[in-house]
N, C-alpha and C positions, 0 to 999 in steps of 0.2 A: 504493500500500500504506500502510495506516494505521500510524503509528509512535508509540511513546511518547517524548516529548522532555522533557528537564529543563533548565531555565534558572535559573542562579544569578545574580541581578542585583546589580550594584554601581553606584556613581554614574556611572562612565565606561566600564564594560565589562560584558560578559555572557559567562558561561561556559556553553557549549552542549554538551549530551551527548545522543547518540542512536546506537543500534546499536554500543555500545562504542567510539564515536569522540567525542573531545573537541576542542573548539576555542574560541578566545576571539575575540569580536567587539566592536566599539565599541557603546556604548549610544545609538545614534541611528537614526533611521528608515531612512536610506539603507543602512547596514550590515545592519540586520535584514532588509530586503527582499531584499538580495543573497543572504543566507544561506538564506532560506526559499523563494526563488522556485521551486526545483525540487522541493520536497517536496509530498507528498500533503496536500490541504486537510483531509482527514478525520483527520489525525494529532492525537494528544492532547498538548497542551502544558501542562506544569505549572510554575508558578513561585510563589515566596513573596511575600506582601505586604511591600513595603519602602518604605512611605510614598509619596513622589513618584517614586522611581527606577524603579518597575516600570510606570508609566503609559504611557511611550512605547512599550515593546514590546507591552503589552497592546492599546493602540489600533491600532498598526500591524498586528499579527497579526489582530485582529478585522476590520479593513478588508480584509485579504487573504483572509478567509474561513476562518481557522483556528479550531479550538475551543481555548479557553484557560481553564484553571482556576487561580484564585489561591487558594492555601491559607494558612491561618494558620500562622506559624512554630512555634507550640505543637504543632500536629498533625504537621508534618514532623519536628520534633525527636523526638517520641515514636515516629514511624514508623522513624526512623533507629536508635533504641535497639532497637526490635523486630527490625530487620534486622541487629543486632549491628555497626553501623557506628560504631566508636569514633573513628576518625581524622576530623578536620574540616578540610577545605580547600575552596576554591571549586570545584575539580574534583570532589571527593567529594560536595559538596552538590548539584551539577548531576546527578551520577550517581544520587544518592539520589532526587531529584525525578523523574528518568526512571523509576526503579523504582516510585515512587508512582503515576505515570501508568499504568504497566503493570498494577499489582496492585490498586489501590484503586478504589472507585466514583468514576467521573469525572462531575463536575457542572460544566457550563460557567458561568463567571463573566462577567456582562455589564458592559461598561465604564460608568463614570459619564459622564453628560452634562456638557457645559461648565457648565451651570447648577448641577448638583450639586457639581462641583469648586469653583465659585466660592463656594457656600454653605459648604462645608467649610473653605475657606481663610479666609473671613471669621470663621467660628466659632473657628478656631484662633487667629486674630489677636486676637479678643475675649478668649479665655481667657488669652492671653499678657499682654494689657493689664491684666486683672484680677489676675493674679499679680504683675505689677509694682506695682500699687496696694497689694496686701498687703505686699510687701517694703518699699515706701517708708513706709507707715504704721508698720511695725515699727521702722524706723530713726528715724522722727520721734519715737516714744515714748522712745527711748533717747538722743536727741540733746539735749545741754545747751548747745551752742554756738549763739549767736544767728544767726550768718551761715549755718551749716549748716542750721539749722532753717528759716530763711527760704527757702533754696534748695530744701529738700525740699518745703516747702509749695507753691512755684511749680511744681515738678515734678509734685506730686500733682494740682494744679489742671489742668495740661496733660493728664495722663493721664485724669482724669475727663472732660474735654472729648472726648478721643479715644474713650473708651468709649461716650459718648452718641452720637457720630457713627457709630461702628461698629454699634451696636445699631439705629440708624435705617436704615443701609445694609442690614443683614441682613433687617430686616422688609420693606423695600421690595423686596428681591430675592425674598423668599418670595411677597409679594403679586403680583409680576409674572407668576407662574405660576399658572394657574387651578387645577390639581390641588393644588399645595402650599398655595395660599390656602384652598381648601376644607378640606384636612386640618388646617390651622392653626386655623381656626374650630372644627373638631370637637374638637381637643385642648383648646382653651380652655374647653370646657364641663365639663372634669374639675375637681372641687374641688381647689384647691391648685396647679394648673398655671397659670403666667403666660405672658406672651408669650415671654420669654427661654427658659424651659424647653421650651415647645412647639416653638420654632424649633430648639433644640438636638436634640430628639428627631427632628425631620424631617431634620436634617443627618446625624445619627449612625446613624439606623435607616432606611435606604432601603427596607427590607422592609415598613415599616408599611403596612397596607392590602392587602398582597399575600400574606401568610402568616398562619397561625393565631395566636391569642393565646399558645398554648403555645410556638410557635417564637419569638415575640418575647420571651417570658420567658426562654427558653434563650439566645437571642442576647445578651440584656442581662446574663446571668449572674445572673438572679433566680429561676430555677427550682430548687426544692429537690432536691438530689441524694441518692439513697438510699445508705446505707452498711450493708448487711445481709450477714450470712454465717451460714448454718446457722440456729440458734435465736437468734442475736444480732441484735437490731434496733438499729442505730446511729442516731445523731442526724442528722436531715436538715440539710444545710447548702447554702448557695449558693456557687458558685465558678465561675471562668472567665468567659467572655463578654466583653463590651465595658465596660471599666472606666470610660470616659468617660461612658457612658450612666448608670451607677449614680451617678457623682459629680454629674451634673447633676440627678438625681432625688432626691438625699438630702434637701435642704432642703424641696422641695415636699412630699415624703412626710411629713416631720416636721410641717410646717405643716398638712397635711390631717388628720393624726392628732390634733393638738392642738386645732385650731380648728374643723374641720368634722366630726370624729368623736371628741368628747371621751369 
């Protein structure tokens, strides 16, 4: 019998809710297999995206043959409001996700491949290094002490080296995959898009080449949203979507607008 199952994921534990029954299991493959081994494989499992923490349960259940949907916390939060669930605990969250699995349109989420995970990890590391470079440069501008300034310059030089190495690793990883390499070359034909931006898009938008341009615009948070009511025609605005995609696209768009389309 197909069942709606809600899972609230934490670093070390999982709150499981199904058929008005709640239990807590460890967030490891062995415990997950033990809990799900007797359940119908056609059951609908819903969980929230929680960075790395949900990957173990997602991979394990997919290998076992379960249908898993990973929802954006923004969606589940507003679903909880619609269901008038004001209390927030791990148990309540698991119950809410089970209700989501029962009442909302279920769309299976496919696990990322090891290659895709590696690309995302490298990109996050690169972003962290670049943020560190910004912070060090800010401190260097304000530093008047010679010893501190020299230390900051050495640190900045080391970070620059790591950034260059990380960018080379990212490009090599993309080029090692035939499909990714082809899509990278295609993205590089767009005015204003360089290697770093193209690789960022491939890492952050797995759906590129699989869905329509309208879906990609919506996923990126770049699709204008209507705000109309009756005779009032509101201003169209972009909102939601993946903030990292917009952040990586900002400078290329500015460059394309000023240099290639003055």
